[in-house]
Backbone as CSV, one residue per row, in Angstrom:
resi,resn,N_x,N_y,N_z,CA_x,CA_y,CA_z,C_x,C_y,C_z
1,MET,3.411,-3.096,8.502,2.710,-3.457,9.719,2.853,-4.958,9.935
2,GLN,3.239,-5.334,11.133,3.448,-6.742,11.436,2.182,-7.318,12.072
3,LEU,1.787,-8.486,11.612,0.597,-9.145,12.140,0.963,-10.025,13.320
4,SER,0.059,-10.075,14.283,0.247,-11.016,15.383,-0.257,-12.387,14.930
5,PHE,0.025,-13.407,15.726,-0.443,-14.746,15.373,-1.968,-14.786,15.315
6,GLY,-2.612,-14.090,16.233,-4.074,-14.046,16.233,-4.623,-13.374,14.988
7,ASP,-3.989,-12.271,14.581,-4.415,-11.581,13.359,-4.243,-12.472,12.141
8,ALA,-3.116,-13.156,12.065,-2.841,-14.025,10.922,-3.862,-15.156,10.847
9,GLU,-4.196,-15.709,11.987,-5.175,-16.798,12.015,-6.557,-16.282,11.619
10,TYR,-6.940,-15.117,12.132,-8.244,-14.534,11.833,-8.344,-14.157,10.357
11,ASN,-7.278,-13.599,9.785,-7.299,-13.188,8.380,-7.487,-14.375,7.447
12,GLY,-7.033,-15.542,7.843,-7.188,-16.719,7.006,-8.610,-17.250,6.990
13,LYS,-9.407,-16.897,7.971,-10.749,-17.461,8.100,-11.863,-16.547,7.611
14,ARG,-11.619,-15.255,7.588,-12.713,-14.349,7.238,-12.736,-14.070,5.743
15,LYS,-13.889,-13.631,5.266,-14.056,-13.306,3.850,-13.393,-11.956,3.565
16,ARG,-12.716,-11.869,2.425,-12.080,-10.610,2.040,-13.145,-9.634,1.556
17,THR,-13.014,-8.382,1.978,-13.966,-7.365,1.554,-13.659,-6.932,0.128
18,ARG,-14.615,-6.254,-0.491,-14.393,-5.752,-1.853,-13.237,-4.761,-1.870
19,ARG,-13.110,-3.996,-0.802,-12.002,-3.031,-0.713,-10.659,-3.753,-0.686
20,GLU,-10.537,-4.788,0.121,-9.290,-5.549,0.201,-8.943,-6.184,-1.140
21,VAL,-9.940,-6.708,-1.829,-9.715,-7.317,-3.140,-9.246,-6.254,-4.127
22,PHE,-9.913,-5.095,-4.116,-9.543,-4.009,-5.018,-8.114,-3.543,-4.772
23,LEU,-7.756,-3.327,-3.514,-6.415,-2.848,-3.204,-5.351,-3.879,-3.557
24,ALA,-5.644,-5.147,-3.377,-4.698,-6.197,-3.753,-4.496,-6.215,-5.266
25,GLU,-5.579,-6.030,-6.014,-5.469,-5.979,-7.474,-4.665,-4.759,-7.920
26,MET,-4.887,-3.620,-7.277,-4.152,-2.408,-7.632,-2.660,-2.568,-7.352
27,ASP,-2.312,-3.241,-6.271,-0.901,-3.484,-5.968,-0.241,-4.314,-7.053
28,GLN,-0.982,-5.210,-7.666,-0.425,-6.059,-8.715,-0.362,-5.336,-10.059
29,VAL,-1.341,-4.478,-10.350,-1.470,-3.871,-11.672,-0.630,-2.602,-11.835
30,VAL,-0.606,-1.749,-10.811,0.053,-0.449,-10.927,1.561,-0.598,-10.735
31,PRO,2.361,-0.056,-11.659,3.820,-0.080,-11.490,4.239,1.018,-10.504
32,TRP,4.139,0.723,-9.201,4.308,1.743,-8.168,5.668,2.422,-8.209
33,LYS,6.744,1.678,-8.425,8.075,2.294,-8.428,8.201,3.308,-9.553
34,ALA,7.696,2.976,-10.723,7.753,3.904,-11.855,6.874,5.125,-11.594
35,LEU,5.712,4.917,-11.008,4.804,6.020,-10.715,5.411,6.959,-9.680
36,LEU,5.987,6.401,-8.624,6.607,7.226,-7.593,7.812,7.982,-8.138
37,ALA,8.587,7.357,-9.019,9.731,8.032,-9.627,9.272,9.200,-10.496
38,LEU,8.125,9.073,-11.120,7.576,10.135,-11.959,7.070,11.305,-11.112
39,ILE,6.468,11.013,-9.968,5.870,12.031,-9.105,6.904,12.708,-8.209
40,GLU,7.920,11.986,-7.780,8.868,12.438,-6.764,9.503,13.800,-7.045
41,PRO,9.915,14.131,-8.274,10.523,15.450,-8.499,9.575,16.620,-8.217
42,HIS,8.277,16.396,-8.288,7.294,17.457,-8.084,6.734,17.475,-6.665
43,TYR,7.099,16.495,-5.851,6.578,16.383,-4.497,7.391,17.292,-3.583
44,PRO,6.732,18.080,-2.720,7.493,18.985,-1.850,8.386,18.216,-0.880
45,LYS,9.556,18.761,-0.644,10.510,18.144,0.281,10.168,18.571,1.700
46,SER,10.459,17.717,2.664,10.225,18.067,4.057,11.426,18.852,4.582
47,GLY,11.241,19.529,5.678,12.324,20.306,6.271,12.127,21.790,6.015
48,GLN,13.083,22.568,6.475,12.984,24.014,6.331,13.432,24.444,4.939
49,PRO,12.696,25.373,4.340,13.092,25.852,3.013,14.348,26.724,3.097
50,GLY,15.092,26.730,2.032,16.227,27.637,1.969,17.477,26.935,2.010
């Protein structure tokens, strides 16, 4: 998602919520590529079966 100039300016001035802090920490801690590679073989494929 691309931020507008107004959004970028507003985000710099407001206090971060506990949710935003938590999600930022999770992005740093969780090895997402490894986790997705582990889950991907079991995830259903899109499209028509057969």
